[in-house]
C-alpha positions in Angstrom: 26.3 -50.4 -58.9 29.0 -49.5 -56.3 32.5 -49.6 -57.7 33.9 -50.4 -54.2 31.7 -53.6 -54.1 33.5 -54.6 -57.3 37.0 -53.7 -56.2 36.8 -55.4 -52.9 34.8 -58.5 -53.8 36.5 -62.0 -53.8 36.5 -62.1 -50.0 38.4 -58.8 -49.5 37.6 -55.7 -47.5 38.4 -52.1 -47.6 41.4 -51.5 -45.4 42.6 -48.3 -43.7 45.4 -48.2 -46.3 42.9 -48.1 -49.1 40.8 -45.4 -47.5 43.9 -43.4 -46.7 45.0 -43.6 -50.3 41.6 -42.4 -51.5 41.5 -39.6 -49.0 45.0 -38.5 -50.0 43.9 -38.4 -53.6 41.0 -36.1 -52.7 43.1 -33.7 -50.6 45.8 -33.3 -53.2 44.8 -30.3 -55.5 47.0 -31.6 -58.3 45.4 -35.0 -58.6 43.2 -36.2 -61.4 39.9 -35.6 -59.7 40.1 -32.1 -61.3 38.4 -30.4 -58.4 41.5 -28.4 -57.3 41.4 -27.4 -53.6 37.7 -28.0 -53.1 38.0 -31.1 -50.9 41.0 -29.7 -49.0 39.3 -26.4 -48.3 36.1 -28.1 -47.0 38.0 -30.3 -44.6 39.9 -27.3 -43.2 36.7 -25.3 -42.8 35.3 -28.2 -40.7 38.4 -28.3 -38.6 41.1 -25.6 -38.6 38.7 -22.7 -39.3 35.8 -23.9 -37.2 37.6 -24.9 -34.0 39.4 -21.6 -33.3 40.5 -18.4 -35.1 42.8 -19.6 -37.9 46.3 -18.5 -38.4 46.6 -15.7 -40.9 48.2 -18.1 -43.3 45.0 -20.1 -43.6 42.8 -17.1 -43.7 44.8 -15.7 -46.6 44.9 -19.0 -48.3 41.1 -19.5 -48.2 40.4 -15.9 -49.3 40.4 -15.7 -53.2 40.8 -11.9 -53.0 44.3 -12.0 -51.5 47.6 -12.4 -53.2 48.5 -15.2 -50.7 45.5 -17.2 -52.0 46.9 -17.2 -55.6 50.5 -17.9 -54.3 49.8 -20.7 -51.9 47.0 -22.4 -53.8 49.5 -24.1 -56.1 51.9 -24.9 -53.3 50.3 -27.8 -51.5 52.0 -31.2 -51.4 50.7 -34.5 -49.9 52.8 -37.5 -48.8 51.5 -40.8 -47.6 53.1 -43.2 -45.1 55.6 -40.5 -43.9 58.0 -42.1 -41.5 59.3 -40.0 -38.6 61.5 -40.7 -35.6 61.1 -39.3 -32.1 64.0 -37.9 -30.0 64.3 -41.3 -28.4 64.6 -43.1 -31.7 61.0 -44.5 -31.9 59.7 -44.8 -35.4 56.2 -43.9 -36.5 54.5 -43.9 -39.8 52.0 -41.1 -40.4 49.1 -41.8 -42.8 49.1 -38.4 -44.7 51.2 -35.3 -44.3 50.2 -32.1 -46.0 52.9 -29.5 -46.6 51.8 -25.9 -47.3 54.3 -23.6 -49.0 54.4 -19.9 -49.7 56.1 -18.8 -52.9 57.9 -15.4 -53.1 58.4 -13.3 -56.1 61.7 -15.1 -56.9 59.9 -18.5 -57.0 61.5 -19.6 -53.8 59.3 -21.7 -51.5 59.0 -21.4 -47.7 57.3 -24.1 -45.7 54.5 -22.3 -43.8 52.4 -25.1 -42.2 52.3 -28.9 -41.8 49.2 -30.9 -41.2 49.5 -34.6 -40.3 46.4 -36.8 -40.8 46.0 -40.1 -38.9 43.1 -42.2 -40.2 41.2 -44.8 -38.3 38.2 -46.4 -39.9 37.5 -48.9 -37.1 37.4 -48.1 -33.4 39.4 -51.2 -32.5 42.4 -49.9 -34.3 42.7 -47.0 -31.8 44.9 -48.9 -29.4 48.0 -46.8 -28.8 47.5 -43.7 -26.6 51.0 -42.3 -27.5 50.6 -42.6 -31.3 49.7 -39.0 -32.1 52.1 -37.4 -29.6 54.9 -39.5 -31.0 54.1 -38.5 -34.5 53.9 -34.8 -33.5 57.3 -35.1 -31.8 58.8 -36.8 -34.8 57.5 -34.0 -37.1 59.0 -31.4 -34.8 62.4 -33.0 -35.1 62.1 -32.4 -38.8 60.4 -29.0 -38.8 61.4 -27.3 -35.6 60.1 -23.8 -36.5 57.1 -24.7 -38.6 53.5 -24.8 -37.1 52.2 -28.3 -37.1 48.6 -29.5 -36.7 47.4 -33.1 -36.1 44.1 -34.2 -37.6 42.6 -37.4 -36.3 39.9 -39.2 -38.2 37.8 -41.9 -36.5 34.5 -43.7 -37.4 32.5 -41.0 -35.6 33.1 -37.9 -33.6 31.8 -38.4 -30.1 31.8 -36.0 -27.1 34.9 -37.8 -25.8 37.9 -38.0 -28.1 40.2 -41.0 -27.9 43.1 -40.9 -25.4 45.6 -40.6 -28.1 44.1 -37.3 -29.1 43.7 -36.1 -25.5 47.4 -36.8 -24.8 48.6 -34.3 -27.3 50.5 -31.4 -25.6 48.1 -29.1 -23.9 49.9 -25.9 -25.0 49.2 -26.9 -28.6 45.6 -28.2 -28.1 44.2 -25.5 -30.4 46.2 -26.7 -33.3 44.9 -30.2 -33.3 41.5 -31.5 -34.6 39.3 -34.5 -34.5 36.7 -35.4 -37.2 34.5 -38.4 -37.8 33.9 -40.3 -40.9 30.1 -40.2 -40.1 27.9 -37.7 -38.4 27.8 -33.9 -38.3 30.8 -32.1 -39.8 32.1 -35.5 -40.8 34.1 -36.5 -43.9 31.1 -38.1 -45.5 29.0 -35.0 -44.8 31.7 -32.8 -46.4 31.7 -35.0 -49.5 27.9 -35.0 -49.7 27.8 -31.2 -49.5 30.4 -31.0 -52.3 28.1 -33.0 -54.5 25.1 -30.9 -53.6 26.9 -27.6 -54.2 28.2 -28.9 -57.6 24.6 -29.9 -58.6 23.3 -26.3 -58.0 26.3 -24.6 -59.5 27.9 -23.3 -56.3 31.3 -24.8 -57.3 32.8 -25.7 -60.7 31.5 -28.8 -62.4 33.0 -32.2 -61.4 33.4 -35.0 -64.0 30.7 -37.7 -64.0 33.3 -40.3 -63.3 34.5 -38.5 -60.1 30.9 -38.0 -58.9 30.2 -41.7 -59.3 33.3 -42.5 -57.4 32.4 -40.1 -54.6 28.8 -41.4 -54.3 30.2 -45.0 -54.2 32.7 -44.0 -51.5 30.2 -42.2 -49.4 27.9 -45.2 -49.4 30.8 -47.5 -48.5 31.8 -45.2 -45.6 28.3 -44.9 -44.3 28.2 -48.7 -44.1 31.4 -48.8 -42.0 33.6 -49.5 -45.0 32.1 -52.9 -45.7 30.2 -54.3 -48.6 26.5 -54.5 -48.0 26.7 -57.9 -49.7 28.6 -59.2 -46.7 25.8 -58.2 -44.3 23.2 -61.0 -44.0 19.5 -60.3 -44.0 18.3 -62.2 -41.0 15.1 -64.2 -41.6 15.1 -63.8 -45.3 15.8 -67.5 -45.9 14.2 -69.1 -42.8 15.1 -70.1 -39.3 17.7 -72.6 -40.3 19.3 -70.5 -43.1 23.1 -70.5 -43.6 24.9 -67.3 -44.5 28.4 -66.0 -44.7 30.4 -62.8 -43.8 33.9 -61.9 -44.7 36.4 -60.7 -42.1 36.2 -60.5 -38.3 34.9 -57.0 -38.1 31.8 -58.0 -40.0 31.3 -61.1 -37.9 31.7 -59.3 -34.6 29.1 -56.6 -35.7 26.4 -59.4 -35.9 26.5 -59.9 -32.1 24.4 -56.9 -31.5 21.8 -58.0 -34.1 21.6 -61.6 -32.9 23.8 -62.8 -30.0 22.5 -66.4 -30.4 24.2 -67.0 -33.8 26.5 -70.0 -34.3 29.7 -69.7 -36.2 30.9 -72.7 -38.3 34.6 -73.7 -37.8 35.9 -77.1 -39.0 37.7 -78.7 -36.1 35.8 -76.6 -33.5 37.5 -74.7 -30.6 40.8 -76.5 -30.8 41.3 -75.7 -34.4 40.2 -72.1 -33.8 42.8 -71.6 -31.0 45.5 -73.1 -33.2 44.7 -70.7 -36.0 44.6 -67.8 -33.7 48.2 -68.4 -32.8 49.4 -69.3 -36.3 47.2 -67.3 -38.8 45.6 -64.5 -36.9 45.8 -62.0 -39.8 43.8 -64.3 -42.1 41.1 -64.6 -39.4 40.9 -60.8 -39.0 40.8 -59.9 -42.7 40.1 -62.6 -45.3 38.4 -65.5 -43.6 34.9 -66.3 -44.7 32.7 -67.2 -41.7 29.6 -69.4 -42.0 26.8 -68.6 -39.6 23.5 -70.1 -38.7 20.6 -69.1 -36.5 19.9 -72.6 -35.3 21.8 -75.9 -35.7 20.1 -78.7 -37.7 21.2 -82.2 -36.5 20.7 -83.5 -40.0 23.2 -81.1 -41.6 25.4 -79.6 -38.8 28.1 -81.4 -36.8 27.8 -79.8 -33.3 31.5 -79.8 -32.5 32.2 -77.6 -35.6 29.9 -74.8 -34.5 30.8 -72.2 -31.8 28.5 -69.6 -30.2 29.3 -66.3 -31.8 30.1 -64.5 -28.6 32.5 -67.2 -27.4 34.1 -67.3 -30.9 34.7 -63.5 -31.0 36.0 -63.4 -27.4 38.8 -65.8 -28.3 39.9 -63.6 -31.2 39.5 -60.4 -29.2 41.8 -61.7 -26.5 44.4 -62.6 -29.1 44.3 -59.1 -30.7 44.9 -57.4 -27.4 48.0 -59.5 -26.7 49.8 -58.9 -30.0 53.4 -57.6 -29.8 53.7 -53.8 -30.3 54.2 -52.8 -33.9 54.9 -49.5 -35.8 51.5 -47.9 -36.2 50.4 -47.0 -39.7 
């Protein structure tokens, strides 16, 4: 049983907001997972500490033999959907912002470091080349003298990072990091290693409920944040089988497996074009699409069935011409 299959049944899918909320929960040492800084430390070791020599602050923080470790360990705060404004008045919403504080002997706190996390679970959502640089500028308006790092999460970490990451200021390039959800040094690999280390006693025990939640989440992430129930098994029912998928991402993914599929749409192309203009969000997220391998004249009305590639091209064109919105 996968808890995420249950939570996101009834024609729903896991959105970036849901994944961001879960990730924020993991990264917050004070949350109910009870694992303290384990998840946060592992993410930093795969990014901040691996890419270049870390600032002394992080070296101290991750070394349990230093006073700084004991001080800073209890001074980490997370904030989701943090809105910032650039010097030109442009608003941006950052998925997660981590604040690191140092506490002196009087109990006073000093902000030592800020890490902004921008989460993308689907490649098609990486559309704005200026998003990260705008977010960095907005944070600098707020925290002029505090070091700031940007951490970009994408479905996978390829040799070439997205343009939004490459456009970050060159003088700060060593402060910014890119991790994937899948692959080597990815978030899923980090979570898998946490479970392995817990099983052999390398880290403190984690509750059975949290471990079940982690395993379910890892499985969901490895399947591109979609329920396996929505992915049809081609050929299992026969050449003229009917099947369904929920959401445009799942539908578009089927083109590679079988570009000859037909998509059912009552009213055909005319109705699809009308809905693209009037109800695009429903088509992208919640619509249930019926698909067939071959049309059967006895049960299918030809005008109501559209070749999958033509169908997806119409929606793809519409998504690339949407008005600019505040990125989340």
